[in-house]
C-alpha atoms as an extended CHARMM CRD file, in Angstrom:
* protein
*
        68  EXT
         1         1  UNK       CA            -41.5010000000      -55.8590000000       74.7830000000  PROA      1               0.0000000000
         2         2  UNK       CA            -42.4000000000      -58.4100000000       77.4270000000  PROA      2               0.0000000000
         3         3  UNK       CA            -42.3690000000      -62.1660000000       77.1380000000  PROA      3               0.0000000000
         4         4  UNK       CA            -45.1840000000      -63.6560000000       75.0840000000  PROA      4               0.0000000000
         5         5  UNK       CA            -47.4940000000      -65.7970000000       77.1780000000  PROA      5               0.0000000000
         6         6  UNK       CA            -47.9090000000      -69.3610000000       75.9900000000  PROA      6               0.0000000000
         7         7  UNK       CA            -51.6260000000      -68.9830000000       76.6920000000  PROA      7               0.0000000000
         8         8  UNK       CA            -52.7860000000      -67.3380000000       73.4870000000  PROA      8               0.0000000000
         9         9  UNK       CA            -56.1280000000      -66.4500000000       75.0430000000  PROA      9               0.0000000000
        10        10  UNK       CA            -54.2040000000      -63.7360000000       76.9130000000  PROA      10              0.0000000000
        11        11  UNK       CA            -52.5470000000      -62.2780000000       73.7970000000  PROA      11              0.0000000000
        12        12  UNK       CA            -53.2330000000      -58.7310000000       72.7190000000  PROA      12              0.0000000000
        13        13  UNK       CA            -53.0760000000      -57.2930000000       69.2160000000  PROA      13              0.0000000000
        14        14  UNK       CA            -49.3140000000      -56.7770000000       69.3140000000  PROA      14              0.0000000000
        15        15  UNK       CA            -48.5720000000      -60.3790000000       70.1710000000  PROA      15              0.0000000000
        16        16  UNK       CA            -50.8760000000      -61.6590000000       67.4350000000  PROA      16              0.0000000000
        17        17  UNK       CA            -49.3130000000      -59.2200000000       64.9570000000  PROA      17              0.0000000000
        18        18  UNK       CA            -45.8200000000      -60.5090000000       65.7080000000  PROA      18              0.0000000000
        19        19  UNK       CA            -46.8960000000      -64.1570000000       65.6340000000  PROA      19              0.0000000000
        20        20  UNK       CA            -48.6550000000      -63.8840000000       62.2680000000  PROA      20              0.0000000000
        21        21  UNK       CA            -46.0650000000      -61.7200000000       60.5090000000  PROA      21              0.0000000000
        22        22  UNK       CA            -43.2110000000      -63.9860000000       61.6000000000  PROA      22              0.0000000000
        23        23  UNK       CA            -44.5360000000      -66.8540000000       59.4960000000  PROA      23              0.0000000000
        24        24  UNK       CA            -41.8500000000      -67.8240000000       56.9740000000  PROA      24              0.0000000000
        25        25  UNK       CA            -44.1830000000      -68.1990000000       53.9900000000  PROA      25              0.0000000000
        26        26  UNK       CA            -47.5200000000      -66.7350000000       52.9120000000  PROA      26              0.0000000000
        27        27  UNK       CA            -49.0980000000      -70.1390000000       53.6010000000  PROA      27              0.0000000000
        28        28  UNK       CA            -47.7280000000      -70.2070000000       57.1330000000  PROA      28              0.0000000000
        29        29  UNK       CA            -48.9330000000      -66.6440000000       57.7400000000  PROA      29              0.0000000000
        30        30  UNK       CA            -52.4190000000      -67.5860000000       56.5030000000  PROA      30              0.0000000000
        31        31  UNK       CA            -52.4690000000      -70.5900000000       58.8340000000  PROA      31              0.0000000000
        32        32  UNK       CA            -51.3770000000      -68.4240000000       61.7510000000  PROA      32              0.0000000000
        33        33  UNK       CA            -53.9710000000      -65.7820000000       60.8790000000  PROA      33              0.0000000000
        34        34  UNK       CA            -56.6520000000      -68.4830000000       61.0760000000  PROA      34              0.0000000000
        35        35  UNK       CA            -55.6490000000      -68.9980000000       64.7320000000  PROA      35              0.0000000000
        36        36  UNK       CA            -56.3430000000      -65.3530000000       65.6130000000  PROA      36              0.0000000000
        37        37  UNK       CA            -59.6470000000      -64.8490000000       67.4440000000  PROA      37              0.0000000000
        38        38  UNK       CA            -62.2900000000      -63.7200000000       64.9710000000  PROA      38              0.0000000000
        39        39  UNK       CA            -62.8370000000      -60.3700000000       66.6830000000  PROA      39              0.0000000000
        40        40  UNK       CA            -59.1480000000      -59.4820000000       66.1900000000  PROA      40              0.0000000000
        41        41  UNK       CA            -58.5020000000      -61.1090000000       62.8140000000  PROA      41              0.0000000000
        42        42  UNK       CA            -59.3530000000      -58.1970000000       60.4810000000  PROA      42              0.0000000000
        43        43  UNK       CA            -57.0850000000      -55.8150000000       62.4120000000  PROA      43              0.0000000000
        44        44  UNK       CA            -54.1770000000      -58.2900000000       62.4950000000  PROA      44              0.0000000000
        45        45  UNK       CA            -54.5870000000      -59.0490000000       58.7880000000  PROA      45              0.0000000000
        46        46  UNK       CA            -54.5640000000      -55.3350000000       57.9260000000  PROA      46              0.0000000000
        47        47  UNK       CA            -51.4410000000      -54.8270000000       60.0360000000  PROA      47              0.0000000000
        48        48  UNK       CA            -49.5530000000      -57.7150000000       58.4270000000  PROA      48              0.0000000000
        49        49  UNK       CA            -50.5350000000      -56.5640000000       54.9200000000  PROA      49              0.0000000000
        50        50  UNK       CA            -49.2820000000      -53.0590000000       55.7640000000  PROA      50              0.0000000000
        51        51  UNK       CA            -45.9400000000      -54.3700000000       57.0630000000  PROA      51              0.0000000000
        52        52  UNK       CA            -45.2840000000      -56.3390000000       53.8960000000  PROA      52              0.0000000000
        53        53  UNK       CA            -46.4330000000      -53.4840000000       51.6440000000  PROA      53              0.0000000000
        54        54  UNK       CA            -44.0800000000      -51.0790000000       53.4180000000  PROA      54              0.0000000000
        55        55  UNK       CA            -41.2070000000      -53.5580000000       53.1730000000  PROA      55              0.0000000000
        56        56  UNK       CA            -41.8290000000      -53.9810000000       49.4360000000  PROA      56              0.0000000000
        57        57  UNK       CA            -41.9860000000      -50.2020000000       48.9410000000  PROA      57              0.0000000000
        58        58  UNK       CA            -38.7110000000      -49.7880000000       50.8380000000  PROA      58              0.0000000000
        59        59  UNK       CA            -36.9940000000      -52.4590000000       48.7580000000  PROA      59              0.0000000000
        60        60  UNK       CA            -38.2860000000      -50.8480000000       45.5690000000  PROA      60              0.0000000000
        61        61  UNK       CA            -36.9160000000      -47.4680000000       46.6480000000  PROA      61              0.0000000000
        62        62  UNK       CA            -33.5560000000      -49.0210000000       47.4870000000  PROA      62              0.0000000000
        63        63  UNK       CA            -33.4480000000      -50.5060000000       44.0020000000  PROA      63              0.0000000000
        64        64  UNK       CA            -34.1380000000      -47.1170000000       42.4180000000  PROA      64              0.0000000000
        65        65  UNK       CA            -31.3910000000      -45.4630000000       44.4840000000  PROA      65              0.0000000000
        66        66  UNK       CA            -28.8560000000      -48.0500000000       43.3520000000  PROA      66              0.0000000000
        67        67  UNK       CA            -29.7240000000      -47.5270000000       39.6830000000  PROA      67              0.0000000000
        68        68  UNK       CA            -30.0040000000      -43.7470000000       39.8600000000  PROA      68              0.0000000000
C-alpha cells in the first residue's frame, strides 16, 4: 500500500477504512468515522463493523478449538 496523503480530501475508501478501524477504542473509532465525508461514511462504517465482527468470530472459534 502506498503512503497515506496528509490531505484527507484525497483519501479513497481504503485509506478511510484503515484510519477509522485503527482507532484504539470504540469512542475513538466513532470520532474518526465522523471525519469521513458523508458520501463515504456508510461504506466505511459497514467495513469497520465487518472487520470487528470477523475478528470476534475468529476469536470465538479459537476458543472452541482450545476447549475441544
